[in-house]
C-alpha positions as CSV (number, residue, x, y, z in Angstrom):
1,M,-0.1,0.1,-0.1
2,K,1.7,3.4,-1.1
3,I,-0.2,6.4,0.3
4,L,0.3,10.1,-0.3
5,T,-1.2,12.6,2.1
6,F,-1.0,16.4,1.3
7,L,-1.1,19.5,4.0
8,T,-0.3,22.9,2.7
9,S,1.4,24.1,5.8
10,L,3.0,22.2,8.7
11,D,4.1,25.1,10.5
12,L,3.8,25.4,14.0
13,N,1.8,28.2,14.2
14,S,-0.8,26.9,11.6
15,G,-2.8,25.1,14.1
16,G,-4.2,21.8,15.1
17,P,-3.5,20.0,11.4
18,S,0.2,20.6,11.7
19,R,-0.1,18.6,15.0
20,S,-2.9,15.8,13.8
21,V,-1.6,15.1,10.5
22,P,2.0,14.0,11.0
23,M,0.7,12.0,13.6
24,L,-1.7,10.2,11.8
25,V,1.4,9.7,9.2
26,K,3.5,8.4,12.1
27,G,1.0,5.8,13.2
28,L,0.7,4.7,9.6
29,A,4.4,4.2,9.0
30,E,4.4,2.1,12.2
31,L,1.7,0.1,10.8
32,G,3.9,-0.6,7.7
33,V,2.2,1.8,5.5
34,D,4.5,3.1,2.8
35,I,3.5,6.6,3.3
36,T,4.9,10.1,2.1
37,L,3.7,13.4,4.0
38,M,3.8,16.3,1.2
39,T,3.7,19.8,2.1
40,I,4.6,23.3,1.3
41,R,7.9,24.8,2.7
42,S,7.2,27.2,5.5
43,E,10.1,28.4,8.3
44,N,8.9,26.1,11.4
45,M,7.7,23.0,9.8
46,N,6.5,20.5,12.7
47,T,8.1,17.2,11.2
48,H,9.5,16.0,14.6
49,A,6.7,13.2,14.6
50,L,8.2,11.6,11.6
51,D,11.5,11.1,13.4
52,G,12.4,7.3,13.4
53,T,10.0,6.2,11.4
54,S,10.0,4.8,7.9
55,A,7.3,8.1,6.5
56,K,8.6,9.9,3.9
57,L,8.9,13.9,3.5
58,K,7.9,15.6,0.1
59,V,8.5,19.3,0.5
60,L,7.3,21.5,-2.5
61,E,8.3,25.3,-3.1
62,P,5.8,27.6,-2.6
63,S,5.9,28.1,-6.5
64,F,5.3,24.7,-7.2
65,S,3.3,24.1,-10.7
66,Q,0.7,21.5,-11.1
67,K,2.6,20.1,-13.9
68,E,5.2,19.3,-11.1
69,I,2.7,17.9,-9.3
70,G,1.7,15.7,-12.5
71,K,5.0,14.4,-13.1
72,Y,5.9,13.6,-9.4
73,L,2.3,11.2,-9.0
74,A,3.2,9.7,-12.3
75,V,6.6,8.7,-11.1
76,E,5.6,7.9,-7.4
77,K,2.5,5.8,-8.6
78,F,0.7,6.1,-5.4
79,Q,-2.4,3.9,-4.6
80,L,-4.3,6.6,-2.9
81,I,-4.4,10.1,-1.7
82,Q,-5.5,12.0,1.2
83,I,-5.9,15.9,0.9
84,Q,-5.8,17.5,4.4
85,S,-8.0,20.6,4.1
86,M,-9.8,22.3,1.4
87,W,-10.3,26.0,-0.4
88,D,-6.6,26.5,-0.9
89,L,-5.8,26.3,-4.7
90,P,-2.9,23.8,-4.2
91,Y,-5.4,21.4,-2.9
92,H,-7.6,22.0,-6.2
93,K,-4.2,21.2,-8.3
94,V,-3.5,17.9,-6.7
95,M,-7.2,16.7,-7.0
96,V,-7.2,17.5,-10.7
97,E,-3.9,15.6,-11.1
98,A,-5.0,12.6,-9.2
99,R,-8.3,12.4,-11.5
100,K,-6.0,12.6,-14.9
101,Q,-4.1,9.9,-13.5
102,G,-7.0,7.7,-11.9
103,I,-5.4,7.9,-8.4
104,P,-8.8,7.7,-5.8
105,Y,-8.3,10.4,-3.2
106,I,-10.1,11.4,0.2
107,V,-10.9,14.8,1.0
108,T,-10.5,15.6,4.6
109,P,-12.3,18.9,5.2
110,R,-10.8,19.9,8.5
111,G,-13.4,22.3,9.4
112,M,-13.7,24.2,6.1
113,L,-17.0,23.2,5.4
114,E,-18.6,24.1,8.8
115,P,-21.3,26.8,9.0
116,W,-19.2,29.0,10.6
117,S,-16.2,28.7,8.3
118,L,-18.6,28.5,5.3
119,S,-20.0,32.0,6.6
120,Q,-16.8,33.9,6.2
121,K,-15.6,35.2,3.1
122,K,-18.9,33.7,2.0
123,W,-19.2,34.9,-1.5
124,K,-16.0,34.1,-2.6
125,K,-16.3,30.5,-0.8
126,K,-19.8,29.9,-2.8
127,L,-18.3,31.1,-6.1
128,A,-15.5,28.5,-5.7
129,W,-17.9,25.7,-4.2
130,W,-19.8,25.9,-7.7
131,L,-16.4,26.5,-9.6
132,Y,-14.5,23.6,-8.7
133,Q,-14.5,22.7,-4.8
134,R,-18.0,21.0,-5.0
135,N,-16.7,18.8,-7.9
136,D,-13.5,17.9,-6.2
137,V,-15.6,16.7,-3.0
138,Q,-18.2,15.0,-5.0
139,K,-15.7,12.8,-6.9
140,S,-13.6,11.9,-4.1
141,A,-13.7,8.3,-2.9
142,C,-14.5,9.2,0.7
143,V,-14.8,12.3,2.6
144,F,-13.1,11.8,5.8
145,T,-14.7,14.0,8.9
146,T,-13.5,13.9,12.3
147,A,-17.0,13.9,14.2
148,E,-20.5,13.1,13.4
149,M,-21.3,17.0,13.7
150,E,-18.9,17.4,10.6
151,A,-20.2,14.6,8.9
152,N,-23.8,16.0,9.2
153,H,-22.9,18.9,7.8
154,V,-21.1,17.5,4.8
155,R,-24.3,15.8,4.1
156,E,-26.4,18.9,4.3
157,L,-24.3,20.5,1.4
158,G,-25.4,17.7,-0.9
159,I,-22.3,15.6,-1.3
160,T,-23.4,11.8,-1.9
161,T,-20.2,10.1,-1.9
162,C,-19.5,8.2,1.2
163,V,-18.3,9.6,4.4
164,S,-16.2,8.4,7.4
165,V,-16.0,9.4,10.6
166,I,-12.6,8.6,12.5
167,P,-11.6,11.3,15.3
168,N,-8.3,13.2,15.3
169,G,-5.8,11.2,17.6
170,I,-3.0,12.3,19.6
171,E,0.3,11.0,21.1
172,T,-0.7,10.7,25.0
173,D,2.5,10.0,25.8
174,G,3.5,13.5,24.7
175,Y,0.8,14.7,27.0
176,P,1.0,12.9,30.2
177,C,-1.7,13.4,32.9
178,K,-0.6,15.6,36.2
179,V,0.2,13.2,39.0
180,S,-0.7,15.6,41.9
181,A,-3.2,18.7,42.5
182,D,-0.1,20.2,44.8
183,N,1.3,22.0,41.8
184,V,-1.8,23.2,39.8
185,K,-2.3,26.9,40.1
186,K,-5.9,29.2,40.1
187,Q,-5.8,29.5,36.6
188,V,-7.8,29.1,33.4
189,L,-6.2,28.4,30.3
190,F,-7.2,29.2,26.6
191,L,-4.3,28.0,24.6
192,S,-4.9,27.8,20.6
193,R,-4.9,30.3,17.6
194,V,-5.7,33.6,18.6
195,H,-8.9,34.0,16.2
196,V,-12.2,35.8,16.3
197,K,-13.7,32.1,15.8
198,K,-12.3,31.4,19.1
199,G,-14.9,33.5,21.1
200,I,-12.4,35.0,23.0
201,E,-14.2,38.4,23.5
202,L,-17.2,36.6,25.1
203,L,-14.7,34.8,27.4
204,F,-13.5,38.1,28.5
205,D,-17.2,39.4,29.1
206,A,-17.8,36.3,31.3
207,W,-14.6,36.8,33.1
208,K,-15.6,40.3,33.8
209,R,-18.6,39.1,35.6
210,I,-17.0,36.5,37.8
211,R,-14.0,38.4,38.6
212,P,-15.1,40.0,41.9
213,D,-15.9,36.4,43.2
214,Y,-13.0,34.7,42.0
215,A,-10.1,37.6,42.2
216,E,-7.5,35.1,43.0
217,W,-7.8,33.5,39.8
218,Q,-5.9,34.6,36.3
219,L,-7.1,34.0,32.5
220,L,-4.4,33.2,30.2
221,I,-4.8,33.7,26.7
222,V,-1.8,31.7,24.7
223,G,-1.3,31.5,21.2
224,N,-0.5,33.0,18.0
225,G,-2.5,35.3,15.7
226,E,-2.8,38.7,13.7
227,E,-0.9,41.3,15.2
228,E,-3.8,43.5,14.9
229,Y,-6.5,41.3,16.4
230,I,-4.0,40.3,19.3
231,K,-3.7,44.6,19.8
232,S,-7.6,44.8,19.9
233,L,-7.6,42.2,22.4
234,E,-5.2,43.9,24.6
235,A,-7.1,47.1,24.3
236,R,-10.4,45.3,25.1
237,V,-8.5,43.9,28.4
238,E,-7.7,47.4,29.2
239,S,-11.1,48.7,28.9
240,L,-12.4,46.0,30.9
241,G,-10.0,47.2,33.8
242,M,-8.8,43.3,33.6
243,N,-5.1,44.1,32.9
244,G,-4.2,42.2,36.4
245,C,-6.0,39.2,35.9
246,I,-5.8,38.5,32.3
247,K,-2.7,37.8,30.3
248,I,-2.2,37.5,26.5
249,M,1.1,35.6,25.8
250,P,3.2,34.3,23.2
251,P,2.4,30.6,21.8
252,V,4.3,28.1,23.7
253,F,5.6,24.3,22.2
254,G,6.9,21.1,23.4
255,D,7.6,20.6,27.2
256,A,6.5,24.1,27.9
257,K,3.1,23.6,26.3
258,T,2.6,20.6,28.5
259,L,3.8,22.2,31.4
260,L,1.4,25.0,31.0
261,Y,-1.8,22.3,30.3
262,Q,-0.7,20.6,33.8
263,E,-0.2,23.4,36.1
264,S,-3.9,24.8,35.0
265,A,-6.8,24.1,36.9
266,L,-9.3,24.5,33.9
267,F,-9.0,24.8,30.3
268,C,-11.5,26.8,28.3
269,L,-12.3,26.8,24.5
270,P,-15.6,28.7,24.0
271,S,-15.2,28.5,20.0
272,F,-17.6,29.5,17.4
273,S,-16.4,26.3,15.5
274,E,-14.6,23.4,15.6
275,N,-14.3,19.9,13.5
276,F,-12.3,18.4,16.4
277,G,-10.3,20.6,18.7
278,M,-6.8,19.0,19.2
279,V,-6.2,21.5,22.2
280,I,-9.3,19.8,23.7
281,A,-7.8,16.4,23.6
282,E,-4.2,17.8,24.7
283,A,-5.4,19.4,27.7
284,M,-7.6,16.6,28.9
285,S,-4.3,14.1,28.3
286,C,-2.9,16.2,30.7
287,G,-5.7,15.8,33.4
288,T,-7.1,19.2,32.8
289,P,-10.8,19.1,32.7
290,V,-12.3,21.7,30.0
291,V,-15.0,24.4,29.2
292,T,-16.0,24.2,25.4
293,T,-19.0,24.5,23.4
294,T,-21.8,22.7,21.3
295,N,-20.1,24.2,18.6
296,C,-17.2,21.4,19.1
297,P,-17.8,17.8,18.9
298,W,-17.5,17.1,22.4
299,E,-21.0,16.5,24.1
300,I,-19.0,13.7,25.7
301,L,-17.8,16.1,28.2
302,N,-21.4,16.3,29.7
303,E,-22.2,12.4,29.2
304,T,-18.9,11.4,31.2
305,K,-18.7,14.2,33.5
306,T,-15.5,15.2,32.6
307,G,-16.2,19.2,31.8
308,W,-18.7,21.4,30.5
309,C,-20.0,21.6,26.7
310,I,-22.3,24.5,26.4
311,D,-24.3,26.5,24.3
312,L,-22.1,29.2,23.3
313,S,-22.8,32.6,25.1
314,I,-21.9,35.1,27.6
315,D,-24.3,34.0,30.5
316,N,-23.3,30.1,29.8
317,L,-19.8,30.9,30.0
318,E,-20.5,32.6,33.6
319,H,-22.5,29.8,34.6
320,A,-20.1,26.9,33.4
321,L,-17.2,29.0,35.0
322,R,-18.5,29.7,38.4
323,E,-19.6,26.2,38.7
324,A,-16.0,25.1,37.9
325,L,-14.0,27.5,39.9
326,S,-16.2,26.9,42.9
327,M,-15.2,23.3,42.9
328,D,-13.0,21.7,45.4
329,G,-9.6,21.8,44.1
330,N,-9.5,17.9,44.6
331,D,-12.6,17.4,43.2
332,L,-11.4,19.2,40.0
333,Y,-8.4,17.4,40.1
334,E,-10.1,13.8,40.0
335,M,-12.3,15.3,37.3
336,G,-9.0,15.9,35.1
337,Q,-8.0,12.1,36.1
338,K,-11.3,11.0,34.4
339,A,-10.6,13.3,31.5
340,S,-6.8,11.8,30.8
341,Q,-8.2,7.9,30.9
342,L,-11.1,9.1,28.5
343,I,-8.3,10.2,25.8
344,Y,-6.2,7.5,26.6
345,D,-8.9,4.8,25.9
346,N,-10.6,6.5,23.1
347,F,-8.2,9.3,21.3
348,D,-4.3,7.5,21.1
349,Y,-3.3,8.0,17.7
350,R,-2.3,4.1,18.0
351,S,-6.3,3.1,17.9
352,V,-7.2,6.1,15.8
353,T,-4.5,5.2,12.7
354,R,-5.8,1.5,12.7
355,N,-9.5,2.7,11.9
356,T,-7.6,5.1,9.1
357,L,-5.7,1.9,7.7
358,R,-8.9,0.0,7.7
359,L,-10.3,2.8,5.6
360,Y,-7.7,2.7,3.3
361,E,-8.1,-1.2,2.5
362,W,-11.7,-0.7,2.3
363,L,-11.4,1.7,-0.6
364,L,-8.3,-0.3,-2.1
365,N,-10.8,-3.2,-2.1
366,S,-9.0,-5.4,0.1
367,G,-10.9,-5.3,3.4
368,G,-14.6,-5.2,4.7
369,K,-16.6,-2.3,5.0
370,P,-15.9,-0.5,8.4
371,E,-18.6,0.5,10.6
372,F,-17.5,4.1,10.4
373,I,-18.4,4.1,7.0
374,Y,-22.0,6.0,6.2
375,D,-23.1,5.7,2.5
């Protein structure tokens, strides 16, 4: 089995796919798949997950041409291609060449077909959808989604090709669970891309309401984003009079990131839209309970009492934060321990990768139809 997977950016600052896709490739290589990860060159490419594996890395220059892709596919003779996002023209170029050469491909939307995403640059996306993107998706062998919510949104767009539901996987060994409540600080952590989609302004408004009753607590906003937007958030913090209790910090990586998860009592991602939410899984793996929204596919938090998944509003954020921050520290710690076990049991990259391999085998007519395939 010879597979190509394509993600335009592996840059450390480019969000969840720059972590989840290399982990998927790592897992497939460990299962003996001849797999190549193709990407476009950037300054801080996150390729460490491939170290020590048989996975290959193909780096394109930003100026690459469709003709160059055609030649590469003809020489390498891949049996299947997984496209790891949408809208950007490089993805379209690869899918066009795949169809020319009769290579089946999988489209992984990575949240790009979620209602919130489609509402951004709405008319431009509508035009692209009808010009080429709908055709690209419809002619795929399968649409690979990470949650049932995302699969339903794909179906609502009239796509009739088969859909799979396989969550992202994380390397739980890289996000070890905290082992004591002693070093946990009274801080709520937001760690993600700093973007208007993430609901940070609503979080600020909720924090303003609870501050008088939880003055000893601190809110950390950690991540990268456009400079202008970050400055607007800093101005908002100042206008709300909360310079002393809200800190906006640059992104952290590796051990520093894991430590930040572990020493935080609570994680909060009040997002308007997530197809998965890698940071949620990472925080839970580290033993930190999560507050997130029903715009993210994490209803399991409520079902297992390992966090809060709420309809997004300032009132609901206020209520969830008050409930969490009022808990005894040991009870919050124990909730985090359950959360970590849930991630280990259900979202470790090894088990997720095995399901992805089953999908590949089925598409290449060498395996039975998996239960996570919906026609």
